[in-house]
N, C-alpha and C positions, 0 to 999 in steps of 0.2 A: 186513337182508339186501333189503328192500324199496330201501334208496336206492340202493345196489348195483345191483339189475336194473333201476331204472331208467337208470342211467349206461350199463348195457351193450344196453340196448333203444335208448338215444337215438346209441350207437356203432354198432349195427347199421343203423339206420336212416340214418347216413350211408354204407351201401354198405361196412363193415366186416365181417368176420364173426367169428366166438368165436374161431377159430383164430387169425385176424391178430390180433384186440385183445390174447390173452394174448403172443402172439409179441411184439407190439411193447412191451409192458410189460417182458417178460421180457430183451429187447434193451437196452430203456431201462436195466433194472435193472442189467443184467449190465457197460455200459459204466459206468453211476454207480455201480456199487461197484467199480471198478478191476480188472474182469477181462476187457473186450472185447478181444479178437484177432481175428484171420481164423478162429478157430474158432468166432465166436461164429455162426454161422448154424448149426451142427450143434448147439450147445447149446440154441438156442432151440427146433429142432425138437424135441429129445430132452427138455427140460423143460418144455415149455406145459402137459403133463399135471400138473405137480406145483402148478397154483395151485387147484385145486379138491378137496384131500385133506383130511381133517378135523384140527382142531387139538386137541391134547392139552392139558387145563389143567395147570400149574404145579404141582407136588406142596407146595410150599414157597412161604409168603407172608411175606416180612419185615415186623417191627413197629416202622419207624424211629422212632415216638414213643416207646417204652421205652429208645431209645439213649442211653447217658451221653456227655454233652458233655466229660467228661474223659478218652476213649478215642478210638481209632482204629476205628469198625467202617464194613465192606463188606459191600455185600449185592449179589450179580448178578440183574439184571432179566433177563438174555438178551442175546443175543448181543454186540452191543459196549457197554449196557448197564450202567452204576453207581451205584448210590448211595451216598455217602459221608458217613459223620461223623466230620470230622476235626479233633478237639478243639474242637467246637463249630460248625464251619466246615460247614453241608450244601451239597453237592457232587453233582450231577448230570451225568454223562459220556455223549454220543453218545446221546441218547434217540432210541429207534424203539422204542413201544410199541402202538402197533396189532394190526390183525390182519394187514396186508401191508404191505410196502414197494414203491415203486417211483415212477413217475411220476404227478403229481395232474393231469392235464390241466382237470378241472372241479372247482373247489372243493379241499374235502378228500376227492374220493372217488380212490381208489388202486387204480391198476392195476399189480399185481404179484405176486410170489409171497406165497402164503400162510404163515403161521407154522406150523411143525411143534408147537411147544411156546408156549403163551401168556404174555405179558409176567408177570414177578412181580407187578408192581404196575401200576394204570393211570396215567395224570396224574393223576386228582384224588386217588389216593392217596397219591401221591409227594408233592403240594403246592408252595408255594412253597419257593424253594430260595436261598440265598447265592449261589452259582456257577454257571451253566451252562456245560460245555464242550464244544465240540465241534470234534473234530479233524479232520476236512475235510468236503466237501459230497456225497460219493456217498451215495446214498439210503436206505442201511442205516446209516448214522450221522447225518445232516442229513435229519429226518422231518419236513415242513413240517406236517401234522394232529398230530403230536405237540408241536413247539415252538409252534405257535398255542395249544393248551392248555394249556402252561406259563407264557404271557406273566404276566409279575409285575414291578410298579414298584419291587421290592426285588431283583430279580435280576440280577444282571451277568454278563453273556452273553461268553463269549470263543470268537472265530471264526479261521479260518486265514486267511494273505494273501491279498487280493484276492477276500474272499468277503463283504465287508459287505454290499454289493449286494443278496444274497439275503435280507437280514434285511428287507428292506423292508415296512411296514406294520406289524410285529411289535413291539411296544409292553414295552421292557425298562428297566432302571433306566440301565445304557449297553452298549454293544456293543464289546467292544474285541479290533480284530484282530491276530495276532500271527504277525510272522515269525520264521524259524529264527533262533535265537540271541537271539531276545528274553527278557527277565525282567521280571514284573510284579508287584508284592504288591497282590492283590485279596482283598479281604474276611479279611484275616488270614493268607492264602496265597500262597506264592510261586510265581509261575507260570513256567517256561521252555519253551518252545517247541523242538522239537528235529527235526531232519530227519531221517528215515529214510528209506525205500524205496518209494515210493508216490508217485500222483498225485492231485490234486484236482479236476482239472474237471468240473463237475457235467454239462455237456454240451460236445461236443466244441468247439464256437466258442467255449467260455468260457476264453480264456488268461491263465496267468499264477496260477492257482488252485493254492495249496500244501495240502498232507497233512501233520499235526503230530503227533510223537509229544508228551507231554507230561509233564513233572517237574514234582509237585506236593511241596513242602516247608512243614512248620511243625514248630516244637516239638523240631527234629533228627531228624523221621521223615521219610522221603523215599520217595515212591511215583514207579513209572513206568508211564503208560499209553500202549502202545503205538501203538494205533491199528491202522491198515492198514499191514504194512510187509514187504516180502521179507527175507531173512536180510542182514545188513549190520554191518559194525564200526562203522560210521558212528557210532551211538547210543552204544554205550561210549567213543568216543574223545567224545563232545561231552558226558557226563557229566564227564569231568574228575577221575574219582576220587572221586566223591559217591557214598558207600554205600547201594545201594538196599535198602530193607527189603519191599518188595513188587512184583515186576514182572507187570503185568497184560498177556498178552500172546495177540495171535491163532494160531490153528493149524488154520485150515482155508481153502477157497476156492483150493486149491493146483493142482487139476487141471482141465486136461491140463496138462503139463509147461510150458508157457509161463505159466501163471498164477504160478508161483513165484517169478517174479521181483517179483511186486508184494505176493504174500500166502506167506508162510512156512509150511513143511509144521510138523507135531509136533516133530519132531526138531530143525529149527532154531530153532524158538522156544524149545525147552528151552536150544539153545546159546548163543543170544543172552542168554537169564536168567543161564545159568551163567558166562558171558564178563564179565556186569556184575557178579556174584559176589552176586545178590539172595538175600535169606535166604527168602523166599516167593513162590511165582509161582501165578497164576491162569491158565488157559486160557481163553479166550474167543473168539467169533465163531466157534461152533459150534453146531449143532443146533437153530438156529430156522429157519433159512430154505435154500431149496438155491440157492446161487448158483453153484456148480461139478460138477465130473463125480465126484468122490470118493462114496462111500455117506455117507450122513448120520453113521453112529458111526462110521467108521474114523477121524476124525482124534483123537476121545478114547481110542478104543483103542490106536491110535500114541504117542499121548502118555504114556499111564499106563504103556504097554511101554518106553518111553526113560526114565521118570521110576521106574521099578522099584528098589526098595532106597533109594529118597529122597522116597517120597510123603508122609510128613510135611512136606515144603518146600510140596505143593500146598494152598493154602489153601481152595479151592471148584472143586466140581467137578459141582453141579447149580444148575439156575435156580431161583433163591429162596433160595438157601443165603447166611447171613450168616456173616459171619468179625470175631472181634476181635483185633486186634493184641496179641500176646502183649506183657507190658510188660519 
């Protein structure tokens, strides 16, 4: 807390008030999370108080050191962060594992929303991975403090089109930039970048940054990571009939109504998974951060309602939960 207080004091000494600091952090986060609209001013004022609530510790704690290399094991670390052992290939997706997300104007001190539920693992507990996949550059998916902690000369990083410049100063085995339609074989996994319905600019003046949905394939198993996307049939079309074993789909950040253009509602997320004939689905992007106007528990409540009668298809519902793909 001391370092955070020092940052706040520094900014206040530069004639910023606490509310303006929080508002700046939230406004930046809303934009970087893909939700900035003319409603942003209202949301900034409405949500600034959300920065200082208490964080609840995740009840479940994955134990990846015990996972088998002969199976597909998936753990939800919170928000859009997933750790996967894909038949021996260790994959980490969209890691944001700190206590906050937002802008980092001074080092790794983050100004932005505080977590409601802690990440299920720290960067140290995750350890080196074979593949580090970043769907797009918004701060709740591309978190500088977490990425710096995960640097490893053996890790291959995958990033969206025109975002390689954001990785300057970070040391990985390689940084692979992927445009919609690209496919690459990396660490034994076939990775395909797919166009969804979102946008990827980290800041307004960054042009051409894309946002990817990702298809991961190995040994005949296919996992679809939706990333951030509004409802669209584009994803299903680009799959070209590939059968999806697991679809990981965002279900929150859809309110006010204008946000639905870039973030699917729970009902729309379920519909997309159904349209691609996914065998199982994991709802994500809910419960960790307040990024929009709907109540925190509304997304999962609505998701369970639309999934009623088919809940056996829902693989994970709680931060820290671990699921093994049935044989």
